[in-house]
N, C-alpha and C positions, 0 to 999 in steps of 0.2 A: 150664296147659301150659307147660313150659319149652322154650325154643327156642335155637338156636345158628346161627352163620353158615351160609348155604347151605340152611337149612331154612325152609319157609314157616310162617307163624304163622296163628292163627285169623283168619278174614276179617271182622274188625270194621272199621268206618269209621276211617280214619286210620292203621291199622297199616301199617308199612313192609313191602314185599316185596323180595326180592332183585332187584337191578337198578334200584331206584328212584333217581332223579337225586340225591336228598339223600344217599343211603347206598350209593354204588356198591360199597364194599368189603364189602357183605353177602355177596357171592359168595366171598369169600376166607376162609381160616381165621381164626377169631376171635382166637386168641392163638398165637404161636409163640415159642419160646425160641431165641435165636441163639447160636451158638458164637463169634461174632465179638466182639471187644472194642471195636468201633467205633473211636473216636479214642484209645483207651487210657486215658482218664481214669476214675478210680474214686472215687465219693463215699463218705464215711464211713458207717459203720453208724448207723442212727437210734437215738435214745435208747430204751432198752427198759424195759418194766414187765412182767416175765414175757414172754408172747408179744405183749403190747400195744406197738405201736410209735408213737412220737411223732416225726414227721418235721419237720424244719425246712423253710422255704420253699425253701432251696437244694437240699435233697434231693428235694423234689417236682419242682423244675425239672430236676434231673438225670434223673429218670425220664422226664419229657416230652421232654427233650433227647436221649433214647436213650443216656445214659451209664450205665456200670455202677454198681450200688449194692451195695457189699460184693462177695460172690462170685456174685451173681445178675444175669444180663444178660437183659433182655427187650425184645422189639420194641415193646411199649407197656405202660403201667402196667396192673396186673392188674384194676383196677376199670373200665377204659375198655372200652366196647362200641360197635360201629358205629352202632347206632340208639338210640332212647329206651328208658329203663327201662319195664318193663311197668306199674309203678305209675303212672308219669307218663301213659301212655296211658289207664289206667283212670280217673285223676283227670279227665282231659279228657272222657272219655266220660260221666262222672257229672256233668259241669257244675260241677266244683269250681274250675276255673281261669278267672279273669277277668283281662284285660289292663289295664294293662301288667304284664308278668311279670318278676321278677328271678330269674335262674338262679344260685343261690349255689354257688360252687365248680364252675363250669361245665366245667372241664377242657377237652377238645378240642371241646366244643360239641355233642355228640350230642343231648342233650335240648333245648337252645336252638334248634338248627337245626330239629328236628322241630316244636317249638311255633310257631316263626315260619312254618313251612310250613302250619300250621293257621290262620294269620291273626292270631296274637297279636303285639303289640309286645313284644319281648324284649330285656332287657339281661343279659348274662352277665358274671360277674366271677370271677377266679381269682387266687391269689397267684403263680402260675407264669407268667412272661413267655413261656416256650416254649409252654405250653398255650394262652394267649390268642392267640399268633401262629398256632397251628394252627387254632384256632376261626375266626379272621378269614379265614384262607386258604380254609377249607372253605366259609364263607358267600359269599365272593367268587366261588369256583369255580362256584357254582350260581346266582349272581345274586340272592340273597335280599335283600329290603329290610325295613325295620322291625326290624332286629336290630343290636346293637352289643356289642362285647366290650371290657372294661376290666380292667386289672390293679389289684387292691385287696387289702388285708390284712383278712381276715375278723374279726380281733379289734380292728380300728381302722377301721371303715367310715366313709367320708365321701362318701356318695352323695347325689345331688340330691334323691331322694325321689319320692313319688307313686305307689308301686307298690301294686297291688291283690292280687297273689299272689306269694309266694316259693316256688320249688321248690328244695329242698335234697336232692339225691340223693347222699348219702354224704359230706357235708362235716362236719356236726356232730360225728361220732364221731372226727374227726381232731384235735379240739381238746381240750386239758386243761380242767378245770372252770372256772378263772377266765376263760380265753379264751372258753369257751362263753357265759358270762354277758355278756361284752363284745360278743360276736357277736350274741346275741339282742337286746341293747339297741340295737346299730347297726341291726339289721333293723327294730326298732320305729320308730326315727326315720326310716327310709327309706320306711315304708309308710303307707298311708292308714288311718284308723280303720276297724275291721272287716275289714281285709285278712286273707287266709288264708296260713298257713305250712303247706306240704305237704312232709313230711320223711321220708326213709328213713335210718335209722341202724342200725348193727350192735347186736344185742342180746346180753345176757349169757348166752344159751343156747349161744354158742360158747365152748368151753373156752379159758381164758386162756393156756394153754401153746402154743396155735396162733398162727402169725403173723397179724397184723391190727391194725387201729387199736383205740382204746379201746372196751370193751364198755359199753353203756349199759343201765342197769336201768330198769324201769318206774317205780319209786319216784323215781329221780333226774329222770326226765322230768316227773313231776307236781310235783316240788319246784322245779326250776330254771326251767321255762318260765313259770309264773305270776309268779315273782319279777321277771321282765323284761317283763311285760305281755302274755304270750301264754297264752290259756286253751285247754287241750286239749279238743276236742269229739269227737274220734275217735281210737282207738288200736287197731291190730290187728297180729298177727304176720305175717311174710312171709319171703321169701328173696330174695337177689340172687345172680346168677351171677357168679363171680369167676374170673379167668384163671389160677387155680391148678389144675394137674393134680396128681395124687398125687406124681409125681416132682418137680415144682417146689416143692411144699410141703416135701417132705423135704430138698431142697437149701437152701431158706430156713431150715428148722429147724436144719440142720447149721451154716449160716453164723452163726446166732444163738446156737448153743450150747444149744438147747432139747431136751427129750426127744423121741424119735421118734414119728411118727404112729401112733395106735392105731386098731384097728377101731372104727367107730362114732363117731369124733371129728367127722367131717364127711361129709355126703352129697355125691354127685356126680351130674351130669347123665348122660344116656345117652352123650354124647360125651366124658365124662371131666373136666368142669370142676366146680370146687367150688361148692356152694350154701351160702352163709353166712346164718345166721338174722338177721332184722332186725325192727325196729319200723317200722310205717308210721303216721306221726303227722299228724293234721289239727288245726290250732290256729288261733285267731282273735285278732287284735290287739284289745286292749281299746279301747273308744271314748273313754275318759277316762284 
């Protein structure tokens, strides 16, 4: 069941409802496009590989700082949602998450906040200082303990270690291949033997001409993760809701100089937001 802001979800244990203290903004529209230029600053267009975008840390920070990126101005990054991703809730309900948890690429903290609310000790990291500041502010606003947020470079992790679970909700596909390997190696050093990596990444089922991060193939997952000490024990297809309406996709396509949207390129939810195809990965850190 796909859900959106203001719509109740299935009544499973731990799933957020509109008005919950952790996610008060669930009652508000999930994404809006503002006509304002905010402070007038405009970030450069990200590096393009067809429709695949490679953002710098500064460009990610521009999005979280609500500054314009090229000709598209948004109230929040299109991948941010008020509550946890459905896959994260499912992993929790299936008993796949054990603390302490590392939320990799935590953004504004939605997954980390929800996990801490379930009783896990959580550390979230992100390369964007603005994202980390927003996550800390949200945690302080609801008085959560057992949670911290730090700024860190995914491709050069220097974390204290001892994590039993890593949740990666849409970070891996933002990295080019060499950086992915460095990131996985950093996670391995930060995790206990036998730790789990639970990951959502964009799949190659999304046409490359559409705006989005790198598309990840099944073969590349099975090749890259084991090289850095992570054995895949589960892989399934899925989707994530993205804050692209058809109009916003067309505006992004125009700004990027890409071909126009075609019928069937992407599915949309009932309230008009894009569903991007993903891989949901469960992997374990080798014990030796």
